[in-house]
N, C-alpha and C positions, 0 to 999 in steps of 0.2 A: 804685475808689479805689487798690486795689493795682495794677492796670495802670497807671493813671496815673503813679503815683509811680515804678514800674519804670522807664516809659520816661525820666523823668526823671534817674533815676540813670545808664542805660544812657547818655545823652546825656552826661552830664557826663564820663564816662570816656571817651567818643569823643574829645570835644574835648580832654580832657588828651591823648589819643593822639595827636592831630592836632599839637597844641602840640611834643611830647616828637619828633615824626617829623621835623617842620620842623627843630628844632634837631640832630637825627642826621644829617639828608641834609645840612646845612652843613658838620659837620663831616667828613661821609665824603669831601666835594668837597676839601675840605682836605689830605685823607689817605687818597686813594684806596687807598693800598696795603694799607690796613688791612681785614681781611675781614669784621669783624664784622658789618658792615650786610649785606653780600651772603650772608652765612649767615642773617641775620635774614629778608631776603624772600625766599631760597631755601625758607625754613622756611613762609613765609605761603604763596607758591605752590606748592608740592606739596601744600597743604591737610593739614600734619603736626601743625595745633594741636589736633586733636579736636572740632573742629565747624565743618565746610564752611562753613555760614553766616556765622560769623565769618570765615573765613578770604576768602571773596569780598567782603565787604564793607571789611577790612582790603586787600585787593588795589587796591582802587578808591581808599582814600585815600591810598596809596602812588604809585599811578601818577599822579595829582593832585597831591601834593606834590613830585614830582620834574618835573613840568612847569612847575611855579610857583617854582623853586627860582631865588633871587636871591642875587648874591655879597654884597650888604649884609643877607642875613636875620641876620646875627650880632649885630645892632643891637637883636635884639628879647630877646637874652639875655646879652649881656657887654656890659662897659663898656671903653672904649679902654684901652690899656696906658698906665701912667704917669697917669691921671686922677685929678686932687684931688677925692675924695669929699667934701670938706666945703664945696665949692663948686658941687657936681654933685649936688644930694639925689637925682634921678631915678636916678641910677648907683648909689648906695649900697646896694641890695640885690641887685646884678647881680654875677656874679665877674668877674674881669679876662677879658680878651680870651685864648684860649689859644693859645699859639703852638708851634713846633718847639722850644722849648729843654726840655731833660730834664724831667719831672716829678718831683715830690717824693715822698718818704714810701715805700710799699709799691710805687709805679708809678715809681721812678728808672729803669727800663729803657726806660722808654717816654716819648714825648714829650709835652707837655700835651696837644694834639690829640687823641692815640691814647688816652691815659688819662681825658681828657674824654668820648670817644667810647664807650668800655666802659660808663662811668658811665652816660651817657643811654641807650644800649641797655638796660642793666639793668632802667633805669627802664621803659621801653617793653615790655620782656617783662612786666613787674610787671602795667601797665598791661591788656596782651593778656589776662591772667589773669583781672582784673576784668571785662573785658569778656565772655569766655566765660561766666563765672560770670553776669553780669547777663542776657546774652542768654538761659539758660536759665532762669532764673527768670522771665524775661518771658515766654518761652515756653509755661511751666508754667502760669501763670496765665493767658494769654491762651486756651488750649486749655480750661480748667476754665471760663471764661465762656462758652465757645462752646457748650459743655455745658448748661450753666444755660440759656442763652437759646434752645436748641433749632434752633441754627443748623446749617447744613450740616456732617456730621464726614466726613473725609478721612486714611484711613491714611497715614502720613507715609513708609510702607516699599513698600507694594504701588501704593498710588494710588485703592484701592477708596473709592468714594464713596456717599453715601446711609446711612452706619452709623448706628446707634441708639446711645444710652448703655450699652445693656444689651450691647454686644457690644465695647465699645473699653475702652482702660485710658490712664491719661496716664503716663509716666515720671516718676518724682520726681528722678532725676540729671538727666536733659538737657531734660524737660518735652515730648518728642516724643507725640503721640496716636498711637496703633497699634491695629488690629485684635487681637482675643485669636489670632489663628491666627499674627501676625507678633512677638507678645511672649512667646512660650514660652522664650527663651533669656534669662539674663540680659546678655549685650552686646546693645547697643542695635543693631538689625538695619538703622538708617536710614544709607544710605552717605556716609560722612565722619564721623560720630559715634562716639567713644570711649567714652563712657559705660557705665558698668556700674550695671545697676538689680537690685539684689536684690528679689526677690518682694513684702517688705513694702513695698518704696517704688514698687510700682505701683498707682496709684488707679483704681478700677473705676469706670467713667462714671456705672453705676446708684448708687453711693452720693453722687455730686456732685449729685444733682437729687432732688427728692421731689414729690408729688402738691399740696402746699402750699406750693411755695417762695416765699418773699417776698422781694425785692429791697432789700436794704439801702441808705438814702438816706446822704449825707455824715453825717447826724445821729446814725448808728448804729442797730441793729437795737431795742434796748430801747426808744429813744424813737420808734420808728417804729412799736413796738406800743403805746403809751403815745396817740399822733397816732389809731393805727385805732378804737382803744379810746372816744378822746374823739368822734370823729365819728360812731360807732355811738350813743352815748349823746345826743348833741344831738341829730342828726339822726332819728334812727328813735324813739328812746324819748322824743325831747323834753323831756327833763331838762336840770338845772345840775349842771356838774361841778365838785367840789373836789379839787385836786390838793395834797398834802403833800410839800414837799421839804426834803431835810435841807443839801444843798451848795450855794452859790450858782453856782459853776461848774455843776453840773448842771443847775440852774435856767435860767442863762443859756444852756446848749444847748437847752432845752425850748423857751424862748420863741423861740429861732430859727426852731425846728424848727414851730410854729404860725404864726409870721408867714409862713413859707414854704408852709403849708398852707391860708393863710387863713382860719384860726380866729381869732375875737375872742378875747381874755384880759384878765384883769385881773390885778395883782400888789400885794399888801399888802407887800411888802418896803418901797415908801417911805412912811415913818412919818407924814411932813407931811399926805400926802393919804391916809392908809389909811381914815380912818371915813367919809370920803366916797366913796373907792372900794368899800368893803364895801355903804354903802346905795346906790349905783346897782347894784351886781349882786343884792342883795337884792328892790331893786323892779323891776327890769327895764328900768332907764333906761339910756340913753349916756351916758358919762361927760362927755362934752362935745357940744357941737353938731356935726352932721353925722359922729358918729363911731357904729360898729355896737354895738348893746347886746351885752354879754358873756355869754356864757353858761358860761365857764370862769374860775374864781377859783383862782391859785397862792396857795399859804400855804407859809411856812416853819416847819417843825415846833418849831424853838427860837426863834419868835420870841413875844413876848407876845401880840401882835395875833390869832395863831392859835390860841394857848392859852385864850382868852377872858379873860387879865387886863387 
């Protein structure tokens, strides 16, 4: 679940980067003398961002964006000069088309195009920092997942394969998985990575696995344990189960998990049918024709039906 969420977050920042990049390229084409964009691309191409994986990905984005440039791209970011905002609702959130006139405020020595270019490239740099952070976080959790799944482990520095959790560490700052011999220094040894991992930030692979490791479903580890216990009582001991719950939200999650596990249950929270529900549970009869017999009864500890009143 964490890996999936991190992927979505990284994609969101990547989409934002592409949008800002498109705007930056258009501005650069209007004022080619401005060196800001060239300096930015040179920093990316020379892999000086501190994470070569990110640099290579951004290089591809820049190459595609330059190839797709169109002189009318400005229409996605600006409204025409002199546009009557009151009559054009779609344009009221867009700034006015930048021109070569002098900018106002602190950028009065620049043209409006150059001033806007500085602003957007500054945003672009901020998004890049977020992409680096998200990429490292995703790499970190993906490597933990590989260890926990018992997948093939490969040292990111030397490429040695068939490593075991006992002889690897995952770097907390950059997420790289390294063999013990390759992670003795605090500076990450992976080419193109500038991360500094202190000793306490290096997670030993053996601490990430266990002989009784249980996978956590979307319902959470606690509810997973409840489902496991319920199955044991119903299927192995052939006994009925009473579950006392306090909060409605947790009860709803529990019921979702029981449905997913294909475990029939009854719920006393519906007062109009609570007496019939209880009767069917006690007699071992299905609540309605075609339904399965419920061996599990969920009761709210604050409800009168649960307390016997």
